[in-house]
C-alpha positions as CSV (number, residue, x, y, z in Angstrom):
1,M,-44.7,12.5,-54.1
2,H,-48.4,12.6,-52.0
3,T,-49.6,15.7,-50.8
4,S,-50.8,15.8,-47.0
5,P,-52.6,18.7,-45.4
6,H,-50.4,17.9,-42.1
7,A,-47.1,19.8,-41.3
8,N,-44.7,19.4,-43.6
9,F,-41.6,17.6,-41.7
10,D,-40.7,15.0,-39.5
11,P,-39.8,14.8,-35.7
12,A,-37.5,13.1,-35.9
13,E,-35.0,14.5,-38.6
14,L,-35.7,17.7,-37.2
15,A,-34.7,16.1,-33.3
16,K,-31.3,14.6,-35.9
17,F,-30.3,17.9,-37.1
18,S,-30.8,19.5,-33.7
19,D,-28.8,17.0,-32.0
20,L,-26.3,18.0,-34.0
21,A,-26.1,21.9,-34.1
22,H,-23.5,23.4,-32.1
23,R,-21.1,21.2,-35.1
24,W,-22.7,22.5,-38.2
25,W,-19.3,25.5,-38.4
26,D,-17.2,22.8,-37.8
27,P,-15.3,21.5,-40.6
28,E,-13.8,18.8,-39.7
29,S,-17.2,17.1,-38.1
30,E,-20.2,15.9,-39.5
31,F,-20.9,18.5,-41.5
32,R,-17.2,18.4,-43.5
33,P,-19.4,17.2,-46.8
34,L,-21.7,20.5,-46.5
35,H,-18.6,22.6,-46.2
36,Q,-16.7,20.7,-48.9
37,I,-19.1,21.2,-51.7
38,N,-20.2,24.6,-50.6
39,P,-18.2,26.4,-52.8
40,L,-19.0,24.3,-56.1
41,R,-23.1,24.8,-55.4
42,L,-22.6,28.2,-54.6
43,A,-20.1,29.0,-58.1
44,W,-23.3,26.9,-60.3
45,I,-26.0,28.9,-58.5
46,D,-23.9,32.2,-59.0
47,E,-23.4,31.5,-62.3
48,L,-27.2,30.7,-63.3
49,A,-28.1,33.7,-61.4
50,A,-26.4,36.2,-60.8
51,L,-26.5,36.6,-56.9
52,Q,-24.7,40.5,-56.6
53,G,-28.0,42.1,-55.2
54,K,-31.2,39.6,-55.0
55,H,-33.3,38.8,-52.9
56,V,-32.6,35.3,-52.0
57,L,-34.7,32.4,-49.8
58,D,-32.9,29.6,-48.5
59,V,-35.0,26.9,-47.8
60,G,-34.4,24.6,-44.8
61,C,-30.8,26.4,-44.6
62,G,-29.6,24.2,-42.0
63,G,-26.9,26.4,-39.6
64,G,-26.4,28.6,-42.3
65,I,-23.4,27.2,-44.3
66,L,-25.5,28.5,-47.8
67,S,-27.4,31.5,-46.9
68,D,-23.6,32.7,-44.7
69,A,-22.0,32.2,-48.5
70,M,-24.7,33.0,-50.7
71,A,-25.0,37.1,-48.4
72,R,-21.3,37.3,-48.9
73,S,-21.5,37.1,-52.7
74,G,-23.4,40.2,-52.2
75,A,-27.7,38.3,-52.1
76,Q,-30.1,40.0,-50.2
77,V,-30.4,36.5,-47.7
78,L,-33.1,34.8,-45.9
79,G,-32.9,31.5,-44.1
80,I,-35.8,29.4,-43.5
81,D,-35.6,26.1,-40.9
82,L,-37.6,24.5,-38.1
83,A,-34.8,23.4,-36.6
84,T,-34.5,26.0,-33.2
85,K,-30.7,25.0,-32.1
86,S,-29.6,24.9,-35.7
87,L,-31.3,28.4,-36.8
88,K,-29.1,29.8,-33.9
89,V,-26.2,28.6,-34.7
90,A,-26.8,30.0,-38.0
91,Q,-27.4,33.2,-36.0
92,L,-24.4,33.3,-33.9
93,H,-23.2,33.1,-36.7
94,A,-23.9,35.7,-39.1
95,L,-22.9,37.8,-35.8
96,E,-19.5,36.2,-34.4
97,A,-19.1,36.3,-38.4
98,Q,-19.8,40.0,-38.8
99,T,-22.3,38.5,-42.1
100,P,-23.4,41.5,-44.1
101,R,-27.1,40.8,-45.7
102,V,-28.8,37.4,-44.0
103,S,-31.3,37.5,-41.3
104,Y,-32.9,34.0,-40.3
105,R,-36.4,32.4,-39.5
106,E,-38.4,29.8,-37.7
107,V,-41.6,29.3,-40.1
108,S,-41.9,26.5,-43.0
109,V,-42.0,27.2,-46.1
110,E,-45.6,26.7,-47.5
111,A,-46.5,29.3,-44.1
112,L,-43.6,31.9,-45.6
113,A,-45.7,31.2,-49.6
114,A,-49.3,32.0,-47.9
115,E,-47.5,35.3,-46.3
116,L,-44.8,36.4,-49.1
117,P,-45.5,34.8,-52.5
118,A,-43.6,35.7,-55.6
119,S,-41.1,38.2,-53.3
120,F,-37.7,36.5,-54.1
121,D,-35.7,36.7,-57.1
122,V,-33.8,33.2,-56.2
123,V,-35.0,30.2,-54.3
124,T,-32.5,27.4,-53.5
125,C,-34.0,24.3,-51.4
126,M,-31.0,22.1,-51.4
127,E,-30.0,18.5,-49.5
128,M,-33.7,19.1,-48.2
129,L,-36.1,17.5,-50.1
130,E,-35.3,13.9,-49.3
131,H,-35.9,14.2,-45.5
132,V,-39.5,15.8,-45.5
133,P,-42.3,13.1,-45.6
134,D,-44.1,15.4,-48.9
135,P,-41.3,17.1,-51.2
136,A,-44.1,17.7,-53.6
137,S,-45.3,20.4,-51.1
138,I,-42.3,22.0,-50.0
139,V,-41.7,22.2,-54.6
140,R,-44.8,24.6,-54.9
141,A,-44.2,26.7,-51.9
142,C,-41.3,27.5,-53.6
143,S,-42.6,28.3,-56.8
144,Q,-45.1,30.2,-55.1
145,L,-42.0,32.4,-53.8
146,V,-40.0,32.9,-56.7
147,K,-40.9,36.1,-58.2
148,P,-42.0,34.7,-62.1
149,G,-38.9,34.4,-64.1
150,G,-36.8,34.2,-61.2
151,W,-34.7,30.8,-60.0
152,V,-35.2,27.9,-58.1
153,F,-32.6,25.2,-56.8
154,F,-33.2,21.8,-55.4
155,S,-30.1,19.5,-55.2
156,T,-31.9,16.0,-53.4
157,L,-29.8,12.2,-53.8
158,N,-30.7,9.7,-56.5
159,R,-32.8,6.4,-56.2
160,N,-31.3,4.0,-57.5
161,P,-28.8,0.8,-56.5
162,K,-25.6,3.1,-56.9
163,S,-27.4,5.4,-54.6
164,F,-27.8,3.0,-52.1
165,L,-24.7,1.7,-52.2
166,F,-22.7,5.8,-51.9
167,A,-25.1,7.6,-50.1
168,I,-25.8,5.2,-47.8
169,V,-23.6,2.1,-47.4
170,G,-20.3,3.6,-48.6
171,A,-20.9,7.4,-46.9
172,E,-22.5,6.7,-43.8
173,Y,-21.2,2.7,-42.9
174,V,-17.8,2.7,-44.8
175,L,-16.3,6.0,-44.6
176,N,-17.9,7.5,-41.8
177,M,-18.6,10.6,-43.6
178,L,-22.2,11.1,-42.0
179,P,-23.8,10.1,-39.3
180,R,-25.6,6.6,-39.1
181,G,-29.1,6.7,-40.0
182,T,-28.6,10.7,-42.0
183,H,-30.2,9.1,-45.0
184,E,-33.6,7.2,-45.7
185,Y,-33.3,5.5,-48.9
186,A,-36.5,4.9,-49.8
187,K,-37.2,9.0,-49.2
188,F,-34.3,9.1,-51.9
189,I,-36.0,10.9,-55.2
190,R,-35.1,10.1,-58.8
191,P,-35.3,12.8,-61.3
192,S,-38.3,12.0,-63.3
193,E,-40.1,12.3,-60.1
194,L,-38.9,16.1,-59.1
195,A,-39.4,16.6,-62.3
196,S,-42.9,15.9,-62.5
197,A,-43.0,18.2,-59.3
198,C,-41.5,21.3,-60.9
199,R,-44.4,20.7,-63.9
200,S,-47.0,20.5,-62.0
201,A,-45.8,23.9,-59.8
202,D,-45.4,26.0,-62.8
203,L,-40.9,25.8,-63.0
204,E,-39.2,25.2,-66.2
205,W,-36.7,22.6,-65.8
206,L,-33.1,23.9,-66.7
207,Q,-29.8,21.9,-65.7
208,T,-29.2,19.2,-64.1
209,R,-25.7,18.9,-62.5
210,G,-24.4,15.7,-60.5
211,M,-21.7,15.3,-58.4
212,E,-19.2,13.1,-57.8
213,Y,-16.7,12.3,-54.7
214,N,-13.3,10.9,-54.4
215,P,-13.1,9.1,-51.6
216,L,-8.9,8.7,-52.1
217,T,-8.5,12.5,-52.7
218,R,-11.4,13.6,-51.3
219,R,-12.6,15.5,-53.5
220,Y,-16.0,16.3,-55.0
221,W,-16.7,18.3,-58.2
222,L,-19.5,18.7,-60.3
223,S,-20.3,16.1,-64.0
224,A,-22.7,15.4,-65.9
225,D,-23.6,12.4,-64.0
226,T,-27.0,12.4,-61.8
227,S,-27.1,8.6,-60.8
228,V,-26.4,9.3,-57.1
229,N,-26.0,13.8,-55.8
230,Y,-27.8,15.7,-58.5
231,L,-28.8,19.5,-58.4
232,V,-31.8,21.1,-60.6
233,A,-32.1,25.3,-62.0
234,T,-35.8,25.4,-62.6
235,Q,-37.3,29.2,-63.6
236,R,-40.6,29.8,-62.6
237,A,-42.5,31.1,-65.9
238,A,-42.7,34.5,-66.4
C-alpha cells in the first residue's frame, strides 16, 4: 500500500460505476449481490456499533444502498462518493423513498477529513478499497474522520488464488453475477496489508468476518472464512 500526493481515485473506476448508475436500485441488476449482502453487513455493523442515534459516514456510498439502510436503522448518515451519477441516484432514491436522516455529498474522503476531523461515531467503507490507487490513504482519512473510540468498518477482497477463482473467474465470467472487469486482481488486499494500514492509522483491529456464497441456493452468509470477501471492524484509539 503506497501513499501518493495525487488525487486518490481511478477515473476508469468512476466511469464504470457511473455508467451503471441508473441500475443501482434494481435488485435484479448488476448490483443484485449488493442488495443481497446488505442485510448481512447492516446487521453486523449495527450489532457492534449500535447505529440508533449515531452520526455515520458512508465512504464510497455509490447509489446509497448501505447509507439508506443505516438511516432507516436510526442513524444520521452522510454518504460520500466521487461518482456524480451514482450520487444523484442515491439522492433521488432518498427523495422517492422518503428516507429520513440521510444526505449525500460529492467529496473525497481525504478532503472531508481535513474539513470535519473527528466528527462521526461510525465510518463505513465497504467494497471500495479495491477500487482506488492508494487504499492506505483511505484508511488514514477514515481514522481521522471518526471520533476517538468510534468504529470504522471496512470490507474488501483478499488476494490469493482462491479469491481470483471465485471473485473474478466465477463471479464475472462463469456465473455472470458482476460485469466483466468489475474487479482487478492486483488491487485485492490481503488482511495482513489492511491490518498494517489500520495500525498506522491508529485503528485497533477488533473483528473480522468472511462472506461466503452458494451459487446453487444463491444465498450469502457471514462466516469465519476470510479467504475471499471479508469485513473488518476497527476502533479508533480513545
